[in-house]
VEXLUMBA-792151 format. One record per residue: residue number from 1; residue in three letters; z, x, y of N, C-alpha, C in turn. Coordinates in nm, 3 decimals, m for minus. Example, Ala and Ser with C-alpha at 12.3 -4.5 7.8 and 13.67 -1.06 7.14 Angstrom:
// VEXLUMBA-792151
+-------+-------+---------+---------+---------+---------+---------+---------+---------+---------+---------+
! tormi ! lumse !     nup !   neast !  nnorth !    caup !  caeast ! canorth !     cup !   ceast !  cnorth !
+-------+-------+---------+---------+---------+---------+---------+---------+---------+---------+---------+
!     1 !   Ala !   0.780 !   1.319 !  m0.569 !   0.780 !   1.230 !  m0.450 !   0.780 !   1.320 !  m0.330 !
!     2 !   Ser !   0.708 !   1.285 !  m0.225 !   0.714 !   1.367 !  m0.106 !   0.787 !   1.290 !   0.003 !
+-------+-------+---------+---------+---------+---------+---------+---------+---------+---------+---------+
//
This chain:
// VEXLUMBA-792151
+-------+-------+---------+---------+---------+---------+---------+---------+---------+---------+---------+
! tormi ! lumse !     nup !   neast !  nnorth !    caup !  caeast ! canorth !     cup !   ceast !  cnorth !
+-------+-------+---------+---------+---------+---------+---------+---------+---------+---------+---------+
!     1 !   Met !   4.344 !   9.248 !   7.581 !   4.254 !   9.172 !   7.665 !   4.239 !   9.245 !   7.797 !
!     2 !   Thr !   4.121 !   9.260 !   7.842 !   4.094 !   9.319 !   7.971 !   4.033 !   9.212 !   8.059 !
!     3 !   Pro !   4.096 !   9.178 !   8.169 !   4.039 !   9.074 !   8.254 !   3.909 !   9.122 !   8.316 !
!     4 !   Asp !   3.818 !   9.028 !   8.332 !   3.691 !   9.061 !   8.395 !   3.709 !   9.089 !   8.543 !
!     5 !   Lys !   3.796 !   9.014 !   8.608 !   3.811 !   9.029 !   8.752 !   3.950 !   8.980 !   8.794 !
!     6 !   Met !   4.018 !   9.055 !   8.878 !   4.145 !   9.010 !   8.933 !   4.123 !   8.979 !   9.080 !
!     7 !   Thr !   4.169 !   8.865 !   9.123 !   4.154 !   8.828 !   9.263 !   4.282 !   8.863 !   9.336 !
!     8 !   Gly !   4.278 !   8.866 !   9.467 !   4.392 !   8.904 !   9.549 !   4.506 !   8.805 !   9.545 !
!     9 !   Asn !   4.482 !   8.682 !   9.502 !   4.590 !   8.584 !   9.503 !   4.662 !   8.576 !   9.368 !
!    10 !   Gly !   4.648 !   8.677 !   9.282 !   4.720 !   8.679 !   9.156 !   4.652 !   8.604 !   9.045 !
!    11 !   Glu !   4.524 !   8.571 !   9.060 !   4.453 !   8.498 !   8.956 !   4.364 !   8.594 !   8.878 !
!    12 !   Val !   4.352 !   8.569 !   8.750 !   4.260 !   8.647 !   8.666 !   4.149 !   8.552 !   8.627 !
!    13 !   Ser !   4.029 !   8.595 !   8.649 !   3.917 !   8.513 !   8.606 !   3.839 !   8.589 !   8.501 !
!    14 !   Gly !   3.773 !   8.519 !   8.416 !   3.698 !   8.580 !   8.309 !   3.726 !   8.504 !   8.180 !
!    15 !   Asp !   3.690 !   8.564 !   8.070 !   3.708 !   8.499 !   7.941 !   3.854 !   8.518 !   7.896 !
!    16 !   Ile !   3.927 !   8.410 !   7.888 !   4.068 !   8.417 !   7.847 !   4.090 !   8.350 !   7.714 !
!    17 !   Ser !   3.985 !   8.328 !   7.640 !   4.000 !   8.259 !   7.512 !   4.064 !   8.348 !   7.407 !
!    18 !   Asn !   4.071 !   8.482 !   7.433 !   4.129 !   8.573 !   7.335 !   4.277 !   8.602 !   7.360 !
!    19 !   Val !   4.340 !   8.531 !   7.452 !   4.481 !   8.557 !   7.482 !   4.564 !   8.508 !   7.364 !
!    20 !   Val !   4.627 !   8.601 !   7.295 !   4.709 !   8.565 !   7.180 !   4.841 !   8.639 !   7.188 !
!    21 !   Glu !   4.935 !   8.594 !   7.111 !   5.067 !   8.654 !   7.106 !   5.099 !   8.684 !   6.961 !
!    22 !   Thr !   5.151 !   8.799 !   6.934 !   5.196 !   8.831 !   6.799 !   5.341 !   8.790 !   6.789 !
!    23 !   Asp !   5.369 !   8.700 !   6.700 !   5.504 !   8.650 !   6.681 !   5.565 !   8.727 !   6.564 !
!    24 !   Glu !   5.655 !   8.822 !   6.594 !   5.710 !   8.907 !   6.490 !   5.816 !   8.837 !   6.407 !
!    25 !   Ser !   5.856 !   8.719 !   6.447 !   5.956 !   8.648 !   6.367 !   5.894 !   8.589 !   6.241 !
!    26 !   His !   5.761 !   8.578 !   6.238 !   5.691 !   8.530 !   6.120 !   5.648 !   8.652 !   6.039 !
!    27 !   Lys !   5.672 !   8.649 !   5.911 !   5.641 !   8.763 !   5.825 !   5.492 !   8.772 !   5.790 !
!    28 !   Asp !   5.418 !   8.665 !   5.810 !   5.278 !   8.666 !   5.769 !   5.185 !   8.718 !   5.879 !
!    29 !   Asp !   5.241 !   8.780 !   5.984 !   5.164 !   8.834 !   6.095 !   5.065 !   8.734 !   6.151 !
!    30 !   Ser !   5.104 !   8.610 !   6.156 !   5.014 !   8.508 !   6.211 !   4.998 !   8.530 !   6.360 !
!    31 !   Arg !   4.882 !   8.504 !   6.406 !   4.853 !   8.515 !   6.549 !   4.821 !   8.376 !   6.599 !
!    32 !   Arg !   4.883 !   8.341 !   6.708 !   4.859 !   8.209 !   6.764 !   4.834 !   8.225 !   6.913 !
!    33 !   Pro !   4.762 !   8.133 !   6.972 !   4.733 !   8.145 !   7.115 !   4.860 !   8.137 !   7.198 !
!    34 !   Leu !   4.868 !   8.224 !   7.298 !   4.981 !   8.222 !   7.390 !   4.974 !   8.101 !   7.481 !
!    35 !   Leu !   4.855 !   8.067 !   7.522 !   4.835 !   7.954 !   7.612 !   4.727 !   7.863 !   7.555 !
!    36 !   Glu !   4.750 !   7.738 !   7.566 !   4.645 !   7.641 !   7.530 !   4.575 !   7.605 !   7.660 !
!    37 !   Ile !   4.452 !   7.650 !   7.677 !   4.380 !   7.628 !   7.801 !   4.257 !   7.542 !   7.770 !
!    38 !   Pro !   4.238 !   7.439 !   7.848 !   4.118 !   7.358 !   7.828 !   3.992 !   7.442 !   7.848 !
!    39 !   Glu !   3.885 !   7.402 !   7.780 !   3.759 !   7.475 !   7.785 !   3.700 !   7.482 !   7.925 !
!    40 !   Asp !   3.723 !   7.378 !   8.007 !   3.662 !   7.376 !   8.139 !   3.740 !   7.460 !   8.240 !
!    41 !   Asp !   3.866 !   7.498 !   8.211 !   3.947 !   7.577 !   8.305 !   3.946 !   7.721 !   8.260 !
!    42 !   Lys !   3.879 !   7.808 !   8.332 !   3.870 !   7.949 !   8.296 !   3.947 !   8.037 !   8.393 !
!    43 !   Thr !   4.039 !   7.982 !   8.470 !   4.120 !   8.059 !   8.563 !   4.264 !   8.059 !   8.511 !
!    44 !   Leu !   4.321 !   8.176 !   8.504 !   4.457 !   8.190 !   8.453 !   4.544 !   8.243 !   8.566 !
!    45 !   His !   4.653 !   8.176 !   8.589 !   4.749 !   8.225 !   8.686 !   4.843 !   8.320 !   8.613 !
!    46 !   Leu !   4.860 !   8.439 !   8.668 !   4.945 !   8.538 !   8.603 !   5.091 !   8.494 !   8.610 !
!    47 !   Val !   5.157 !   8.501 !   8.499 !   5.299 !   8.472 !   8.492 !   5.366 !   8.599 !   8.441 !
!    48 !   Thr !   5.461 !   8.647 !   8.515 !   5.528 !   8.769 !   8.472 !   5.670 !   8.736 !   8.429 !
!    49 !   Arg !   5.716 !   8.815 !   8.338 !   5.854 !   8.801 !   8.291 !   5.917 !   8.939 !   8.297 !
!    50 !   Glu !   6.029 !   8.947 !   8.365 !   6.101 !   9.073 !   8.373 !   6.224 !   9.064 !   8.287 !
!    51 !   Gln !   6.255 !   9.173 !   8.224 !   6.376 !   9.179 !   8.143 !   6.449 !   9.305 !   8.184 !
!    52 !   Ser !   6.576 !   9.289 !   8.211 !   6.657 !   9.402 !   8.252 !   6.772 !   9.418 !   8.154 !
!    53 !   Ile !   6.789 !   9.538 !   8.109 !   6.900 !   9.568 !   8.019 !   6.989 !   9.668 !   8.089 !
!    54 !   Ser !   7.114 !   9.636 !   8.097 !   7.207 !   9.729 !   8.160 !   7.331 !   9.743 !   8.072 !
!    55 !   Phe !   7.393 !   9.858 !   8.081 !   7.517 !   9.879 !   8.009 !   7.605 !   9.966 !   8.096 !
!    56 !   Thr !   7.733 !   9.955 !   8.073 !   7.828 !  10.035 !   8.148 !   7.904 !  10.123 !   8.051 !
!    57 !   Phe !   7.941 !  10.236 !   8.101 !   8.017 !  10.331 !   8.022 !   8.117 !  10.395 !   8.116 !
!    58 !   Ser !   8.241 !  10.397 !   8.077 !   8.343 !  10.450 !   8.164 !   8.409 !  10.569 !   8.097 !
!    59 !   Gly !   8.430 !  10.670 !   8.172 !   8.496 !  10.788 !   8.119 !   8.465 !  10.909 !   8.204 !
!    60 !   Pro !   8.526 !  11.021 !   8.171 !   8.502 !  11.141 !   8.251 !   8.366 !  11.204 !   8.225 !
!    61 !   Met !   8.301 !  11.161 !   8.120 !   8.172 !  11.218 !   8.082 !   8.064 !  11.111 !   8.089 !
!    62 !   Pro !   7.938 !  11.151 !   8.109 !   7.830 !  11.053 !   8.099 !   7.817 !  11.003 !   7.955 !
!    63 !   His !   7.754 !  10.892 !   7.940 !   7.728 !  10.836 !   7.807 !   7.649 !  10.940 !   7.726 !
!    64 !   Pro !   7.673 !  10.949 !   7.596 !   7.602 !  11.049 !   7.515 !   7.449 !  11.042 !   7.527 !
!    65 !   Leu !   7.394 !  10.924 !   7.540 !   7.248 !  10.915 !   7.557 !   7.203 !  10.976 !   7.688 !
!    66 !   Ile !   7.280 !  10.952 !   7.792 !   7.246 !  11.010 !   7.923 !   7.264 !  11.162 !   7.918 !
!    67 !   Leu !   7.370 !  11.208 !   7.851 !   7.392 !  11.351 !   7.836 !   7.276 !  11.416 !   7.761 !
!    68 !   Lys !   7.225 !  11.348 !   7.661 !   7.110 !  11.398 !   7.584 !   6.987 !  11.408 !   7.674 !
!    69 !   Gln !   6.969 !  11.310 !   7.763 !   6.856 !  11.314 !   7.854 !   6.869 !  11.429 !   7.954 !
!    70 !   Tyr !   6.992 !  11.455 !   8.002 !   7.013 !  11.571 !   8.089 !   6.972 !  11.700 !   8.017 !
!    71 !   Glu !   7.014 !  11.710 !   7.892 !   6.982 !  11.829 !   7.812 !   6.831 !  11.844 !   7.792 !
!    72 !   Ala !   6.763 !  11.731 !   7.774 !   6.618 !  11.736 !   7.755 !   6.548 !  11.782 !   7.883 !
!    73 !   Ile !   6.599 !  11.741 !   7.997 !   6.537 !  11.778 !   8.125 !   6.567 !  11.923 !   8.160 !
!    74 !   Leu !   6.694 !  11.962 !   8.142 !   6.736 !  12.097 !   8.178 !   6.820 !  12.153 !   8.064 !
!    75 !   Pro !   6.764 !  12.240 !   7.981 !   6.841 !  12.294 !   7.869 !   6.967 !  12.364 !   7.920 !
!    76 !   Gly !   7.077 !  12.335 !   7.855 !   7.207 !  12.390 !   7.895 !   7.285 !  12.300 !   7.988 !
!    77 !   Ala !   7.223 !  12.192 !   8.035 !   7.290 !  12.102 !   8.129 !   7.408 !  12.031 !   8.063 !
!    78 !   Ala !   7.394 !  11.995 !   7.937 !   7.504 !  11.925 !   7.869 !   7.626 !  12.015 !   7.861 !
!    79 !   Glu !   7.607 !  12.142 !   7.829 !   7.719 !  12.236 !   7.822 !   7.783 !  12.254 !   7.959 !
!    80 !   Arg !   7.702 !  12.261 !   8.063 !   7.756 !  12.274 !   8.199 !   7.835 !  12.151 !   8.238 !
!    81 !   Ile !   7.786 !  12.033 !   8.202 !   7.859 !  11.909 !   8.233 !   7.991 !  11.905 !   8.157 !
!    82 !   Leu !   7.988 !  11.944 !   8.030 !   8.112 !  11.947 !   7.950 !   8.213 !  12.044 !   8.010 !
!    83 !   Ser !   8.169 !  12.164 !   8.047 !   8.262 !  12.261 !   8.104 !   8.316 !  12.214 !   8.239 !
!    84 !   Met !   8.231 !  12.143 !   8.316 !   8.277 !  12.088 !   8.444 !   8.387 !  11.985 !   8.420 !
!    85 !   Ala !   8.369 !  11.899 !   8.321 !   8.471 !  11.798 !   8.290 !   8.599 !  11.864 !   8.240 !
!    86 !   Glu !   8.586 !  11.970 !   8.160 !   8.704 !  12.041 !   8.111 !   8.780 !  12.106 !   8.226 !
!    87 !   Arg !   8.708 !  12.169 !   8.320 !   8.774 !  12.230 !   8.436 !   8.844 !  12.124 !   8.520 !
!    88 !   Gln !   8.780 !  12.009 !   8.538 !   8.840 !  11.901 !   8.615 !   8.968 !  11.853 !   8.548 !
!    89 !   Gln !   8.966 !  11.839 !   8.416 !   9.085 !  11.796 !   8.342 !   9.197 !  11.899 !   8.355 !
!    90 !   Gln !   9.165 !  12.028 !   8.344 !   9.266 !  12.132 !   8.361 !   9.325 !  12.128 !   8.501 !
!    91 !   Asn !   9.242 !  12.102 !   8.600 !   9.290 !  12.092 !   8.738 !   9.385 !  11.974 !   8.754 !
!    92 !   Arg !   9.349 !  11.859 !   8.695 !   9.437 !  11.742 !   8.702 !   9.571 !  11.769 !   8.636 !
!    93 !   Ile !   9.568 !  11.834 !   8.519 !   9.693 !  11.865 !   8.449 !   9.778 !  11.958 !   8.535 !
!    94 !   His !   9.715 !  12.058 !   8.596 !   9.790 !  12.150 !   8.683 !   9.853 !  12.076 !   8.801 !
!    95 !   Leu !   9.775 !  11.990 !   8.866 !   9.828 !  11.915 !   8.981 !   9.943 !  11.823 !   8.940 !
!    96 !   Glu !   9.929 !  11.757 !   8.826 !  10.038 !  11.670 !   8.779 !  10.162 !  11.751 !   8.749 !
!    97 !   Thr !  10.146 !  11.870 !   8.691 !  10.260 !  11.956 !   8.663 !  10.329 !  11.998 !   8.792 !
!    98 !   Val !  10.250 !  12.035 !   8.893 !  10.307 !  12.074 !   9.023 !  10.384 !  11.957 !   9.084 !
!    99 !   Val !  10.328 !  11.837 !   9.076 !  10.394 !  11.720 !   9.133 !  10.526 !  11.691 !   9.061 !
!   100 !   Val !  10.524 !  11.695 !   8.928 !  10.646 !  11.666 !   8.852 !  10.752 !  11.772 !   8.877 !
!   101 !   Glu !  10.711 !  11.901 !   8.874 !  10.808 !  12.008 !   8.899 !  10.862 !  12.001 !   9.041 !
!   102 !   Gly !  10.775 !  11.969 !   9.137 !  10.820 !  11.954 !   9.276 !  10.919 !  11.841 !   9.291 !
!   103 !   Gly !  10.894 !  11.729 !   9.223 !  10.988 !  11.617 !   9.227 !  11.122 !  11.653 !   9.168 !
!   104 !   Ala !  11.120 !  11.729 !   9.058 !  11.246 !  11.771 !   8.996 !  11.323 !  11.866 !   9.088 !
!   105 !   Lys !  11.251 !  11.958 !   9.153 !  11.317 !  12.052 !   9.246 !  11.377 !  11.977 !   9.365 !
!   106 !   Arg !  11.302 !  11.881 !   9.420 !  11.355 !  11.803 !   9.532 !  11.478 !  11.724 !   9.490 !
!   107 !   Ser !  11.473 !  11.669 !   9.371 !  11.587 !  11.592 !   9.321 !  11.709 !  11.681 !   9.306 !
!   108 !   Asn !  11.691 !  11.798 !   9.247 !  11.804 !  11.891 !   9.231 !  11.856 !  11.938 !   9.366 !
!   109 !   Phe !  11.765 !  11.966 !   9.459 !  11.807 !  12.008 !   9.593 !  11.888 !  11.897 !   9.661 !
!   110 !   Gly !  11.844 !  11.773 !   9.645 !  11.917 !  11.660 !   9.702 !  12.057 !  11.647 !   9.643 !
!   111 !   Leu !  12.068 !  11.669 !   9.511 !  12.200 !  11.663 !   9.448 !  12.291 !  11.773 !   9.500 !
!   112 !   Val !  12.240 !  11.893 !   9.514 !  12.321 !  12.005 !   9.564 !  12.365 !  11.977 !   9.708 !
!   113 !   Cys !  12.271 !  11.931 !   9.791 !  12.305 !  11.901 !   9.931 !  12.408 !  11.790 !   9.941 !
!   114 !   Ser !  12.391 !  11.686 !   9.865 !  12.487 !  11.575 !   9.872 !  12.625 !  11.618 !   9.822 !
!   115 !   Thr !  12.628 !  11.704 !   9.722 !  12.756 !  11.755 !   9.673 !  12.823 !  11.840 !   9.781 !
!   116 !   Leu !  12.745 !  11.925 !   9.847 !  12.801 !  12.008 !   9.954 !  12.853 !  11.922 !  10.070 !
!   117 !   Val !  12.778 !  11.819 !  10.107 !  12.821 !  11.730 !  10.215 !  12.950 !  11.659 !  10.176 !
!   118 !   Leu !  12.958 !  11.612 !  10.053 !  13.078 !  11.542 !  10.006 !  13.198 !  11.637 !  10.005 !
!   119 !   Leu !  13.179 !  11.761 !   9.958 !  13.290 !  11.858 !   9.958 !  13.334 !  11.893 !  10.099 !
!   120 !   Ala !  13.236 !  11.911 !  10.190 !  13.270 !  11.942 !  10.329 !  13.345 !  11.825 !  10.392 !
!   121 !   Thr !  13.301 !  11.703 !  10.365 !  13.368 !  11.585 !  10.421 !  13.507 !  11.571 !  10.362 !
!   122 !   Leu !  13.521 !  11.597 !  10.232 !  13.652 !  11.591 !  10.168 !  13.747 !  11.694 !  10.228 !
!   123 !   Ser !  13.695 !  11.815 !  10.251 !  13.777 !  11.921 !  10.313 !  13.819 !  11.881 !  10.453 !
!   124 !   Ala !  13.724 !  11.829 !  10.530 !  13.756 !  11.787 !  10.668 !  13.855 !  11.671 !  10.666 !
!   125 !   Ser !  13.843 !  11.579 !  10.572 !  13.935 !  11.466 !  10.564 !  14.076 !  11.513 !  10.531 !
!   126 !   Val !  14.086 !  11.606 !  10.436 !  14.219 !  11.660 !  10.400 !  14.278 !  11.733 !  10.519 !
!   127 !   Tyr !  14.198 !  11.809 !  10.591 !  14.247 !  11.882 !  10.708 !  14.294 !  11.784 !  10.815 !
!   128 !   Met !  14.220 !  11.673 !  10.835 !  14.261 !  11.573 !  10.934 !  14.393 !  11.508 !  10.894 !
!   129 !   Val !  14.410 !  11.480 !  10.766 !  14.535 !  11.419 !  10.719 !  14.651 !  11.514 !  10.743 !
!   130 !   Lys !  14.632 !  11.647 !  10.721 !  14.737 !  11.747 !  10.744 !  14.773 !  11.756 !  10.891 !
!   131 !   Leu !  14.674 !  11.732 !  10.978 !  14.701 !  11.736 !  11.122 !  14.767 !  11.609 !  11.173 !
!   132 !   Gly !  14.783 !  11.512 !  11.087 !  14.847 !  11.388 !  11.129 !  14.749 !  11.278 !  11.164 !
!   133 !   Gln !  14.625 !  11.299 !  11.143 !  14.522 !  11.199 !  11.170 !  14.478 !  11.134 !  11.039 !
!   134 !   Ala !  14.571 !  11.066 !  10.973 !  14.545 !  11.010 !  10.840 !  14.435 !  10.904 !  10.843 !
!   135 !   Ile !  14.438 !  10.815 !  10.941 !  14.338 !  10.707 !  10.948 !  14.199 !  10.766 !  10.968 !
!   136 !   Ala !  14.182 !  10.862 !  11.057 !  14.053 !  10.925 !  11.083 !  14.006 !  11.002 !  10.960 !
!   137 !   Gly !  14.097 !  11.072 !  10.892 !  14.061 !  11.150 !  10.773 !  14.014 !  11.060 !  10.659 !
!   138 !   Val !  14.088 !  10.955 !  10.631 !  14.051 !  10.864 !  10.523 !  13.922 !  10.789 !  10.557 !
!   139 !   Thr !  13.910 !  10.747 !  10.683 !  13.790 !  10.675 !  10.727 !  13.665 !  10.763 !  10.712 !
!   140 !   Ser !  13.671 !  10.888 !  10.754 !  13.554 !  10.976 !  10.744 !  13.517 !  11.000 !  10.597 !
!   141 !   Phe !  13.620 !  11.015 !  10.513 !  13.592 !  11.035 !  10.371 !  13.527 !  10.912 !  10.309 !
!   142 !   Val !  13.580 !  10.794 !  10.339 !  13.524 !  10.670 !  10.282 !  13.381 !  10.647 !  10.332 !
!   143 !   Leu !  13.356 !  10.673 !  10.461 !  13.220 !  10.655 !  10.514 !  13.121 !  10.752 !  10.450 !
!   144 !   Ala !  13.161 !  10.877 !  10.432 !  13.072 !  10.975 !  10.369 !  13.045 !  10.936 !  10.224 !
!   145 !   Leu !  13.150 !  10.895 !  10.155 !  13.134 !  10.853 !  10.015 !  13.045 !  10.730 !  10.005 !
!   146 !   Ala !  13.064 !  10.632 !  10.095 !  12.981 !  10.511 !  10.093 !  12.835 !  10.543 !  10.124 !
!   147 !   Thr !  12.811 !  10.636 !  10.216 !  12.674 !  10.675 !  10.248 !  12.606 !  10.740 !  10.128 !
!   148 !   Leu !  12.676 !  10.829 !  10.061 !  12.618 !  10.893 !   9.943 !  12.594 !  10.793 !   9.830 !
!   149 !   Met !  12.686 !  10.701 !   9.812 !  12.669 !  10.600 !   9.708 !  12.550 !  10.509 !   9.741 !
!   150 !   Gly !  12.537 !  10.472 !   9.868 !  12.423 !  10.389 !   9.910 !  12.291 !  10.459 !   9.884 !
!   151 !   Ala !  12.284 !  10.589 !   9.917 !  12.161 !  10.664 !   9.893 !  12.131 !  10.672 !   9.743 !
!   152 !   Phe !  12.234 !  10.692 !   9.662 !  12.216 !  10.698 !   9.518 !  12.165 !  10.565 !   9.464 !
!   153 !   Ile !  12.228 !  10.456 !   9.506 !  12.187 !  10.322 !   9.460 !  12.044 !  10.291 !   9.504 !
!   154 !   Tyr !  12.009 !  10.326 !   9.629 !  11.874 !  10.302 !   9.679 !  11.771 !  10.378 !   9.597 !
!   155 !   Ser !  11.797 !  10.506 !   9.572 !  11.699 !  10.586 !   9.497 !  11.688 !  10.538 !   9.352 !
!   156 !   Thr !  11.799 !  10.495 !   9.292 !  11.795 !  10.443 !   9.156 !  11.710 !  10.315 !   9.149 !
!   157 !   Asn !  11.731 !  10.225 !   9.243 !  11.653 !  10.101 !   9.247 !  11.505 !  10.129 !   9.274 !
!   158 !   Asn !  11.479 !  10.225 !   9.361 !  11.341 !  10.261 !   9.394 !  11.269 !  10.317 !   9.270 !
!   159 !   Arg !  11.334 !  10.405 !   9.195 !  11.274 !  10.459 !   9.073 !  11.252 !  10.350 !   8.970 !
!   160 !   Arg !  11.347 !  10.258 !   8.958 !  11.334 !  10.148 !   8.862 !  11.214 !  10.060 !   8.898 !
!   161 !   Ala !  11.198 !  10.031 !   9.028 !  11.084 !   9.949 !   9.072 !  10.951 !  10.021 !   9.045 !
!   162 !   Glu !  10.947 !  10.153 !   9.068 !  10.826 !  10.229 !   9.040 !  10.793 !  10.227 !   8.892 !
!   163 !   Arg !  10.893 !  10.240 !   8.806 !  10.869 !  10.236 !   8.661 !  10.815 !  10.100 !   8.619 !
!   164 !   Lys !  10.873 !   9.993 !   8.674 !  10.824 !   9.858 !   8.642 !  10.679 !   9.841 !   8.687 !
!   165 !   Glu !  10.649 !   9.890 !   8.805 !  10.512 !   9.879 !   8.858 !  10.414 !   9.956 !   8.771 !
!   166 !   Arg !  10.451 !  10.078 !   8.730 !  10.364 !  10.157 !   8.643 !  10.345 !  10.091 !   8.508 !
!   167 !   Thr !  10.454 !  10.035 !   8.454 !  10.445 !   9.967 !   8.325 !  10.353 !   9.846 !   8.333 !
!   168 !   Ala !  10.365 !   9.769 !   8.442 !  10.278 !   9.652 !   8.460 !  10.132 !   9.696 !   8.474 !
!   169 !   Leu !  10.109 !   9.803 !   8.548 !   9.973 !   9.853 !   8.567 !   9.915 !   9.902 !   8.435 !
!   170 !   Leu !   9.993 !   9.975 !   8.358 !   9.944 !  10.023 !   8.228 !   9.918 !   9.908 !   8.132 !
!   171 !   Ser !  10.003 !   9.806 !   8.135 !   9.980 !   9.693 !   8.045 !   9.854 !   9.617 !   8.084 !
!   172 !   Lys !   9.824 !   9.609 !   8.213 !   9.700 !   9.545 !   8.257 !   9.579 !   9.625 !   8.213 !
!   173 !   Met !   9.591 !   9.758 !   8.217 !   9.479 !   9.843 !   8.180 !   9.452 !   9.841 !   8.031 !
!   174 !   Thr !   9.555 !   9.818 !   7.949 !   9.537 !   9.822 !   7.804 !   9.516 !   9.684 !   7.744 !
!   175 !   Glu !   9.526 !   9.577 !   7.824 !   9.500 !   9.444 !   7.772 !   9.353 !   9.429 !   7.735 !
!   176 !   Pro !   9.325 !   9.361 !   7.623 !   9.183 !   9.335 !   7.592 !   9.127 !   9.237 !   7.693 !
!   177 !   Lys !   9.006 !   9.265 !   7.737 !   8.944 !   9.180 !   7.838 !   8.877 !   9.062 !   7.770 !
!   178 !   Asp !   8.895 !   8.945 !   7.829 !   8.831 !   8.824 !   7.777 !   8.684 !   8.827 !   7.812 !
!   179 !   Ala !   8.603 !   8.786 !   7.717 !   8.457 !   8.789 !   7.739 !   8.411 !   8.671 !   7.817 !
+-------+-------+---------+---------+---------+---------+---------+---------+---------+---------+---------+
//
C-alpha cells in the first residue's frame, strides 16, 4: 500500500481500504483486513510497533556470528581476532606463572629467614644462660619462638580464609542461574 498523502501530524490520508495483513499461522494463506475502518472515516493514524532482539555472549572471543560479520567486512579479521585472543591467553598464563613462582620464592625466603632468626635467638639465649643470665636467655628464646609461631598461625589462617573465599566465588560462578 502506498499512501496518497502523509501529513505532518502522523496521519495518512488516502484510500486505506486495501490495508491487509498476511497471517502466516494459517496454512491457507488467507488475507484479512488489518483494520476494520468505517466507510466514512478515511484517515488512518499511524501505529508503529518496535521489536528489539538482544542476546548476550560472554567469553574471550566475539560470538561466532559477529566474528563472521567481521570477516565479511574485512577479510582476515577473524584470524587476527583469534590470534589476538591467543596472545592474550598466553600473556595471562605467563603472568599467573610469575605470580605463583614469586609467591613460592617469597614463602621459601620467609622460611629461611625465620629459621635463621630462630637459630640466632637460640644461640644468643644459650650464650646468655652461660653468662649467668638464665631468665633473660630463656625469656628472649620464648619471645622469639612465640613471635614465629604467631606469624605462622596468622599466615596459615590467612591462606585458609583465601581458599574459602575462592571456593565460594567459584561455586557462585558455576551455579546455574535461575531464569
